[in-house]
C-alpha positions in Angstrom: -12.0 -45.2 63.9 -15.0 -43.2 63.0 -17.4 -46.1 63.9 -15.8 -46.4 67.3 -16.2 -42.7 67.9 -19.9 -43.0 66.9 -20.5 -45.9 69.2 -18.7 -44.0 72.1 -20.9 -41.0 71.4 -24.0 -43.1 71.5 -23.0 -44.7 74.8 -22.3 -41.3 76.3 -25.8 -40.1 75.2 -27.4 -43.2 76.7 -25.5 -42.6 80.0 -26.6 -39.0 79.9 -30.2 -40.0 79.4 -29.9 -42.3 82.4 -28.4 -39.5 84.5 -31.2 -37.2 83.5 -33.7 -39.7 84.5 -32.1 -40.1 87.9 -32.1 -36.3 88.3 -35.8 -36.0 87.3 -36.6 -38.6 89.9 -34.5 -36.8 92.5 -36.3 -33.5 91.7 -39.7 -35.2 92.0 -38.7 -36.6 95.4 -37.6 -33.1 96.6 -40.9 -31.6 95.3 -42.8 -34.2 97.3 -40.7 -33.5 100.4 -41.3 -29.7 100.1 -45.1 -30.4 99.8 -45.0 -32.5 102.9 -43.2 -29.8 104.9 -45.8 -27.3 103.9 -48.5 -29.6 105.2 -46.7 -30.0 108.5 -46.0 -33.7 107.9 -42.8 -35.6 107.3 -42.0 -36.5 103.7 -42.1 -40.2 104.5 -45.6 -39.9 105.9 -46.8 -37.5 103.2 -45.9 -39.9 100.3 -48.8 -42.2 99.6 -48.1 -45.9 99.0 -49.0 -45.4 95.3 -46.5 -42.5 94.9 -43.8 -44.6 96.6 -44.4 -47.4 94.1 -44.2 -45.0 91.2 -40.9 -43.6 92.4 -39.5 -47.1 92.8 -40.6 -48.0 89.3 -39.0 -44.9 87.8 -35.8 -45.6 89.7 -35.8 -49.2 88.4 -36.3 -47.9 84.8 -33.4 -45.5 85.0 -31.2 -48.3 86.5 -32.1 -50.6 83.6 -31.3 -47.8 81.1 -27.9 -47.2 82.8 -27.2 -51.0 82.9 -28.1 -51.4 79.2 -25.7 -48.6 78.3 -22.9 -50.2 80.2 -23.7 -53.7 78.8 -23.8 -52.3 75.2 -20.5 -50.5 75.7 -18.8 -53.7 76.9 -20.2 -55.7 74.1 -19.1 -53.2 71.5 -15.6 -53.0 72.9 -15.3 -56.8 72.8 -16.6 -56.8 69.2 -14.2 -54.2 68.1 -11.4 -56.2 69.6 -12.5 -59.3 67.6 -12.6 -57.1 64.5 -16.1 -58.4 63.8 -17.8 -55.8 61.7 -21.1 -57.7 61.6 -21.1 -58.0 65.3 -20.3 -54.3 65.7 -23.2 -53.4 63.5 -25.6 -55.8 65.2 -24.6 -54.5 68.6 -24.8 -50.9 67.5 -28.4 -51.5 66.3 -29.3 -53.4 69.5 -27.8 -50.7 71.6 -29.7 -48.0 69.8 -33.0 -49.9 70.2 -32.4 -50.5 73.9 -31.3 -47.0 74.5 -34.2 -45.4 72.6 -36.8 -47.6 74.1 -35.5 -47.2 77.7 -35.1 -43.5 77.3 -38.6 -43.1 75.9 -40.1 -45.2 78.6 -38.2 -43.4 81.4 -39.1 -40.0 80.0 -42.8 -41.0 79.6 -43.0 -42.4 83.1 -41.4 -39.4 84.7 -43.6 -36.9 82.7 -46.7 -38.8 83.7 -45.7 -38.9 87.4 -44.8 -35.1 87.4 -48.3 -34.3 85.9 -50.0 -36.4 88.5 -47.9 -34.7 91.2 -49.0 -31.3 89.9 -52.6 -32.4 90.0 -52.2 -33.7 93.5 -50.5 -30.5 94.7 -53.3 -28.4 93.2 -55.9 -30.7 95.0 -54.1 -30.4 98.3 -54.0 -26.6 98.0 -57.8 -26.6 97.4 -58.2 -28.9 100.3 -56.0 -26.5 102.4 -58.3 -23.7 101.5 -61.3 -25.8 102.5 -59.5 -26.5 105.8 -58.9 -22.8 106.3 -62.6 -22.2 105.7 -63.5 -25.0 108.1 -61.1 -23.6 110.7 -62.7 -20.1 110.3 -66.2 -21.7 110.6 -65.1 -23.5 113.7 -63.7 -20.3 115.2 -67.0 -18.5 114.5 -68.9 -21.4 116.0 -66.8 -21.4 119.1 -67.3 -17.7 119.5 -71.0 -18.1 119.1 -71.0 -20.8 121.8 -69.0 -18.6 124.2 -71.4 -15.8 123.6 -74.3 -18.1 124.2 -72.9 -19.5 127.4 -70.9 -16.6 128.9 -73.4 -14.1 127.7 -76.3 -15.6 129.7 -77.5 -17.4 126.5 -78.7 -14.0 125.0 -75.7 -11.8 124.7 -77.4 -8.7 126.3 -77.3 -7.7 130.0 -80.3 -8.6 132.0 -81.6 -5.6 134.0 -84.3 -7.8 135.6 -81.7 -10.1 137.2 -82.1 -10.4 140.9 -78.4 -10.9 141.5 -77.7 -7.6 139.8 -80.2 -5.7 142.1 -83.6 -6.1 140.5 -86.5 -6.7 142.9 -90.0 -8.1 142.7 -92.9 -5.6 143.2 -95.2 -7.9 145.3 -98.3 -5.7 145.1 -98.2 -5.8 141.3 -97.3 -9.5 141.1 -99.7 -12.5 141.2 -99.7 -14.8 144.2 -97.9 -18.1 143.8 -99.9 -21.2 143.0 -101.4 -23.2 145.9 -102.1 -26.9 145.1 -105.8 -27.9 145.7 -104.9 -30.3 148.5 -103.1 -27.6 150.6 -104.7 -25.9 153.5 -102.2 -23.1 154.0 -101.6 -20.9 150.9 -98.2 -21.1 149.4 -97.6 -17.3 149.9 -97.9 -17.8 153.7 -95.2 -20.5 153.6 -93.0 -18.2 151.6 -93.6 -15.4 154.0 -92.4 -17.7 156.8 -89.3 -18.6 154.8 -90.5 -22.1 154.3 -90.2 -24.2 151.1 -93.7 -25.0 150.0 -92.7 -27.0 147.0 -93.9 -24.2 144.7 -91.6 -21.6 143.2 -91.5 -18.0 144.3 -91.7 -14.9 142.1 -88.0 -14.3 142.7 -87.3 -17.6 140.9 -88.3 -15.9 137.6 -85.4 -13.3 138.0 -82.8 -15.9 139.0 -80.1 -17.4 136.8 -81.0 -20.9 138.1 -83.2 -22.5 135.6 -83.8 -26.1 136.6 -86.8 -28.4 136.8 -89.4 -26.9 139.1 -87.4 -23.7 139.8 -90.0 -21.3 138.4 -92.6 -18.8 139.4 -96.0 -20.6 139.2 -99.3 -18.8 139.5 -102.8 -20.1 139.4 -104.6 -20.4 136.0 -103.5 -19.1 132.7 -103.5 -15.4 133.4 -101.1 -13.6 135.8 -98.5 -10.9 136.1 -94.9 -10.4 137.3 -93.7 -6.8 138.0 -90.0 -6.1 138.4 -88.1 -3.0 139.6 -85.1 -3.1 137.4 -81.5 -2.8 138.6 -81.2 0.6 136.8 -83.2 3.1 134.9 -83.0 2.4 131.2 -84.6 2.7 127.8 -85.8 -1.0 127.3 -85.6 -2.4 123.7 -86.3 -6.1 124.2 -87.3 -8.8 126.7 -86.5 -12.5 126.8 -88.8 -15.3 128.2 -87.5 -18.7 129.1 -89.0 -22.1 129.8 -87.4 -25.5 130.3 -87.0 -27.8 127.3 -90.0 -30.0 126.5 -87.9 -33.1 127.2 -87.8 -32.1 130.8 -91.5 -31.5 131.2 -93.3 -34.2 133.2 -95.5 -36.0 130.8 -98.0 -36.9 133.6 -98.6 -33.4 135.0 -97.2 -31.1 132.3 -97.4 -32.8 128.9 -95.7 -30.8 126.1 -94.8 -28.1 128.6 -98.5 -27.0 128.6 -97.8 -24.8 131.7 -95.5 -22.5 129.6 -96.7 -19.0 128.9 -98.1 -18.5 125.4 -99.6 -15.0 124.8 -98.2 -12.2 126.9 -97.7 -8.4 126.9 -95.1 -6.1 128.3 -96.1 -3.0 130.2 -94.0 -0.1 131.4 -94.7 1.9 134.5 -93.6 5.2 136.0 -92.2 4.9 139.5 -93.9 8.0 140.8 -96.8 5.9 142.1 -96.5 2.4 140.6 -99.8 1.1 142.0 -102.0 3.9 140.7 -100.1 5.2 137.7 -101.4 4.0 134.3 -99.2 1.4 132.7 -98.3 1.8 129.0 -98.0 -1.0 126.5 -94.5 -1.8 125.1 -95.6 -4.8 123.0 -97.6 -8.0 122.8 -96.0 -11.3 121.9 -96.3 -15.1 121.8 -93.9 -17.6 123.3 -93.7 -20.9 121.4 -92.9 -23.8 123.6 -93.9 -26.5 121.1 -91.9 -25.7 117.9 -88.9 -28.0 117.5 -86.8 -25.2 115.9 -87.4 -22.7 118.6 -84.9 -22.2 121.5 -86.0 -22.3 125.1 -84.8 -18.7 125.5 -86.8 -16.5 123.1 -86.1 -12.8 122.7 -88.7 -10.2 121.6 -87.8 -6.7 120.5 -90.3 -4.2 121.9 -92.8 -2.6 119.6 -92.6 0.6 121.5 -89.7 2.2 123.3 -90.5 4.8 125.9 -89.0 8.3 125.3 -88.0 8.5 129.0 -86.1 6.0 131.1 -88.0 3.6 133.3 -87.2 1.0 135.9 -90.6 -0.7 136.3 -91.7 -3.3 133.9 -94.6 -5.8 134.1 -94.9 -9.2 132.3 -98.6 -9.9 131.9 -99.4 -13.5 130.8 -102.6 -13.7 128.9 -102.6 -17.5 128.2 -100.6 -20.7 128.5 -100.2 -23.8 126.3 -103.2 -25.6 127.8 -102.5 -26.4 131.4 -105.7 -26.1 133.3 -104.3 -25.4 136.8 -101.2 -23.2 136.6 -98.7 -21.3 134.5 -94.9 -21.4 135.1 -92.5 -18.5 134.4 -88.9 -19.9 134.6 -86.9 -16.8 133.6 -87.9 -13.2 132.6 -85.1 -10.9 131.2 -85.2 -7.2 130.3 -82.6 -5.7 128.0 -82.0 -2.0 127.3 -79.8 1.0 127.1 -79.0 2.3 130.6 -79.9 5.9 131.3 -77.0 8.3 131.7 -77.9 11.4 133.8 -75.6 13.5 131.8 -77.5 12.8 128.6 -80.7 14.5 130.0 -78.9 17.7 131.0 
């Protein structure tokens, strides 16, 4: 009859709604799985507990809808067999109500879940960009650390490095400090090849910077002259002292033996002892500021127009130590002279 065909059509529509709900849930699961693969995680691990619960709820709703359609169909078939028109109408109405309500709830839940999934995916993409930025930042930091460590903490070659061929000019360098209770001067012990407990001038052009490994001279004024490992056009110098945490609070509180004011002099090698030195710059080493590194680089104020290989560090004051001043490391940076460039 026409009524039976109408009921059959309604049952088919309900079953189709249930099938569509199942398909939407399956598509949502596939979308989550694809998102998990992009983030290099398994779909099982990528789904949060909350999302799993939502999917389970949606699956349950769709199952209820499917079951309601089946139950309604069975009841309608039975009613038509009994030829009970009132029962058919009642069941038809009940079926329509159950079908409409279940379909609306399933569609609403699925739509809400899909919107939340889109929002989550967008958030993860932004997070991924932040991770990319963080990864880039980490790469730059690693590169800076490598430059700091592998590049002798400065990044420019040191032409005053003893291991590279630089030498101390003794006649233009202060004598090492001799403690007041010593009878034999420290310089005599050094000349005999003995360790006098006080650093040599050569310590200031060595890569070894440890507690006590420094060139110490008496008072707060002294000089260190170095014949560089090559002729060059110098453009900067670096001065280094140990960290204040390593300074002995009894004898060297706040690293008071560190140089403070100093100047850099260039010299011609025709006759270093008698030739007039020329000023390349005057600077101040800060051993007390917390934000200052132990290695401080100073660009020269004046760059000679001709290559030189003699440079003097002249210390004018220290940070308050009354007895001696310590130079832990002195570096010279520049552009090496090429003979072909002068022809």
